[in-house]
C-alpha positions in Angstrom: -15.1 -2.6 -18.7 -10.6 -2.4 -17.1 -10.0 -6.1 -16.4 -9.1 -5.2 -12.6 -12.7 -3.8 -12.0 -14.2 -6.6 -13.6 -12.5 -9.0 -11.3 -13.6 -6.8 -7.9 -16.9 -7.3 -9.1 -16.8 -11.2 -9.4 -14.7 -11.1 -6.0 -16.5 -9.0 -4.2 -19.1 -10.8 -2.6 -16.9 -13.4 -1.2 -14.5 -10.2 0.6 -18.1 -8.7 2.0 -17.6 -10.8 5.3 -14.5 -10.4 7.1 -12.9 -14.0 7.9 -12.6 -15.3 12.0 -8.9 -15.8 11.3 -5.6 -13.5 12.0 -3.2 -13.0 9.0 0.5 -12.3 10.1 2.2 -10.3 7.2 6.6 -10.4 8.0 8.2 -8.1 5.6 11.3 -10.8 5.9 14.7 -10.9 7.7 13.1 -12.3 11.3 10.5 -11.2 13.5 10.3 -9.6 16.8 8.8 -10.3 20.0 5.2 -8.6 19.5 5.1 -10.3 15.9 5.3 -13.6 17.0 3.0 -12.9 20.1 0.8 -12.3 17.6 1.0 -15.5 15.9 1.2 -17.6 18.6 -2.1 -16.2 20.2 -3.7 -16.6 16.8 -3.5 -20.1 16.7 -4.6 -20.0 20.0 -1.4 -20.2 22.1 -0.6 -23.4 24.5 -2.4 -26.4 23.0 -2.5 -24.6 19.3 -1.3 -27.1 16.3 0.4 -24.9 13.9 1.5 -26.4 9.7 5.1 -25.3 8.5 5.1 -24.9 5.0 8.3 -24.6 3.9 7.2 -24.9 0.3 9.2 -21.5 -0.9 12.5 -22.1 0.5 15.7 -23.6 -0.7 16.2 -25.5 3.1 13.3 -26.8 3.9 14.4 -29.5 6.7 16.4 -26.1 7.6 13.1 -24.6 8.4 11.4 -27.2 9.6 14.4 -28.0 12.4 14.8 -24.1 13.4 10.8 -24.5 14.1 10.9 -27.5 16.2 13.1 -25.7 18.4 10.8 -22.4 18.5 6.9 -24.2 19.1 7.4 -26.6 21.8 8.6 -24.3 24.3 5.3 -22.6 23.9 3.3 -25.4 24.3 2.3 -25.8 20.6 2.4 -28.7 18.2 4.3 -28.9 14.8 3.2 -30.2 12.0 5.2 -30.5 9.1 3.1 -29.6 5.6 6.5 -30.4 3.5 5.0 -29.6 -0.2 8.0 -31.1 -2.7 5.2 -31.5 -5.7 2.2 -30.2 -6.7 0.8 -33.7 -6.0 1.6 -33.1 -2.1 -1.5 -31.0 -1.6 -3.9 -33.4 -3.0 -2.5 -36.3 -0.8 -5.2 -37.4 2.1 -2.4 -38.0 4.4 -1.2 -33.7 4.0 -5.0 -33.0 4.0 -5.5 -35.0 7.0 -2.7 -33.2 8.7 -3.8 -29.7 7.5 -7.4 -30.1 8.6 -5.6 -30.6 12.7 -4.1 -27.0 12.6 -4.9 -24.1 14.1 -2.4 -22.1 12.4 -0.4 -22.2 9.3 3.2 -20.6 8.5 4.6 -19.8 4.9 8.6 -19.5 5.0 10.4 -16.9 2.7 12.3 -18.3 -0.3 10.6 -18.1 -4.0 6.7 -17.3 -4.0 6.4 -18.7 -7.8 7.4 -22.2 -6.2 3.8 -22.1 -3.7 2.2 -20.4 -6.9 3.3 -24.1 -8.6 2.7 -26.5 -6.0 -0.2 -25.0 -3.7 -2.5 -22.5 -5.2 -5.7 -23.7 -6.3 -5.3 -27.1 -5.3 -7.3 -29.1 -2.1 -4.5 -27.7 0.3 -5.2 -24.4 -0.7 -8.9 -24.8 -0.3 -8.4 -26.3 3.2 -6.4 -23.5 4.8 -8.2 -20.5 3.5 -11.5 -22.4 5.0 -9.6 -23.0 8.3 -8.5 -19.1 7.8 -12.3 -18.1 7.4 -13.3 -20.1 10.3 -10.5 -18.9 12.7 -7.4 -19.9 12.4 -4.0 -18.0 11.9 -2.0 -17.7 8.8 1.1 -16.1 8.7 4.7 -15.9 6.5 7.9 -14.1 6.1 9.4 -12.7 2.4 7.8 -14.8 0.1 5.4 -16.2 2.4 3.9 -12.5 3.2 4.0 -12.2 -1.0 1.6 -14.8 -1.4 -1.1 -13.4 1.2 -2.5 -11.6 -2.1 -5.0 -12.8 -4.7 -2.6 -10.7 -7.2 0.8 -12.0 -6.2 4.3 -10.5 -7.4 6.5 -12.4 -8.7 9.5 -10.4 -8.2 10.6 -10.2 -11.7 10.1 -7.6 -14.2 9.2 -8.3 -17.7 12.5 -8.7 -18.5 13.1 -11.7 -16.6 15.2 -9.7 -14.0 15.2 -9.5 -10.3 15.3 -5.7 -8.7 15.6 -3.9 -12.0 14.4 -0.6 -11.9 11.6 -0.6 -13.9 8.0 1.0 -13.8 5.2 1.6 -15.5 2.4 -0.5 -16.3 2.9 -4.5 -16.6 6.4 -3.7 -15.8 6.4 -6.3 -13.1 5.5 -10.3 -13.7 1.9 -11.2 -11.5 0.1 -14.3 -11.0 -2.3 -15.5 -8.8 -1.4 -16.1 -5.2 -2.9 -17.6 -2.0 -5.9 -14.6 -2.2 -5.9 -14.9 1.9 -6.6 -10.7 1.3 -9.3 -8.6 0.0 -8.7 -9.2 -4.0 -7.9 -5.5 -4.1 -4.9 -5.6 -1.6 -1.2 -6.4 -3.1 1.7 -7.2 -0.7 5.5 -6.6 -1.3 8.0 -7.3 1.4 11.4 -6.3 2.3 10.1 -3.1 1.0 11.5 0.0 2.7 15.3 -1.5 3.3 15.3 -3.1 -0.6 13.8 0.1 -1.9 10.7 -1.6 -3.9 8.6 1.3 -4.3 8.7 1.1 -8.2 7.0 -2.1 -7.7 4.0 -1.0 -5.8 3.5 2.5 -8.4 3.8 -0.3 -10.9 1.0 -2.4 -9.5 -1.3 1.0 -9.1 -0.7 1.8 -12.5 -1.3 -1.7 -13.5 -4.2 -2.4 -11.4 -6.2 1.1 -11.1 -7.8 0.8 -7.6 -5.9 -1.7 -6.0 -4.6 -0.7 -2.6 -0.6 -1.7 -2.4 1.3 -2.2 0.7 5.2 -2.4 1.5 6.3 -4.5 4.7 9.5 -3.7 5.7 12.1 -6.1 7.1 11.2 -7.4 10.9 8.0 -6.1 10.6 4.6 -6.9 10.2 0.9 -6.2 9.2 -1.5 -8.5 11.6 -4.7 -7.9 10.5 -8.0 -9.0 12.1 -11.3 -8.2 11.4 -10.5 -6.6 8.1 -8.2 -4.3 10.2 -4.2 -4.3 9.7 -1.7 -3.3 12.6 1.8 -2.5 12.2 3.8 -4.2 14.4 7.7 -5.0 14.7 10.8 -2.8 14.1 9.8 -0.5 11.1 7.2 0.6 9.4 5.0 -0.4 6.0 4.3 2.3 2.9 0.1 1.4 1.6 -0.1 3.2 -1.6 -4.0 3.8 -2.6 -4.5 3.8 -5.9 -7.9 4.7 -5.8 -7.8 8.3 -7.1 -5.3 8.0 -9.5 -5.4 9.1 -12.7 -3.2 7.5 -15.7 -1.9 10.3 -18.3 1.1 10.4 -21.1 3.0 7.3 -18.9 2.7 9.5 -15.9 0.1 9.6 -12.8 -1.3 11.9 -10.7 -3.7 11.2 -7.7 -2.3 9.0 -5.9 -2.4 8.8 -1.8 0.4 7.6 0.2 1.1 6.3 3.7 3.7 6.0 6.1 2.5 3.7 8.7 5.1 2.6 12.1 4.2 0.3 14.9 0.3 0.6 16.2 -0.5 2.3 12.7 -3.6 1.1 11.0 -5.5 0.6 8.3 -8.8 -0.6 7.6 -8.8 -2.4 4.3 -12.3 -2.3 3.1 -12.6 1.6 3.9 -9.1 2.4 3.4 -9.0 4.6 6.5 -6.0 4.9 8.3 -4.9 5.9 11.7 -0.8 6.8 12.1 
């Protein structure tokens, strides 16, 4: 049995019931009022408590400062979840602070740092449990990439960024936070940076995967297993369920481009433009 299909069989029971929370998956380079509204409402609006996780960024102080200016006018409390090393994700004080939160935000930067310092830790489990119970989880750029169980690191197999390689196993992946169903993969800055080759390669590497490229200043907002496009641009959806590989090429890929208001059911893969 192909390793990805085996992985799906092991994960399908966990993904059977959609979580009660909301995902706000932003492709990078800022948000729009409708994106921010979806995130703040997902946290409960006024009286909400949002944990800011600046682990991916090289400027965590700046990230926390920006959010400290954004959240209080909306009546929302900021909780810094400033994970600098993996041990922080097991610290009792960190877990107590995260347990108070009705929402979480992952900054942009380098998604591999979230993999190194949070994935597989007690903090990871706590955030997933909170999301299952109804909390909102948002993130931009690297904070979008971490949403997948299969997380694109951003490098090709030669260790270079943005190289136009394409084919099976052309790009490095590792385990992400896994808020989405296990057969859904996210990429970001997608249309602006012309990253189609990356998700085409992911489809060739993991046959059957549903790959979603979110453009800049755009979000896929996921509730009850359905993703809705918000923001200024759109998302490209690569459904490789019918893909057949032969002689280094492929046939049978289904492609969708969704703009604001377009939806995709992540379980059935049905789309509405």
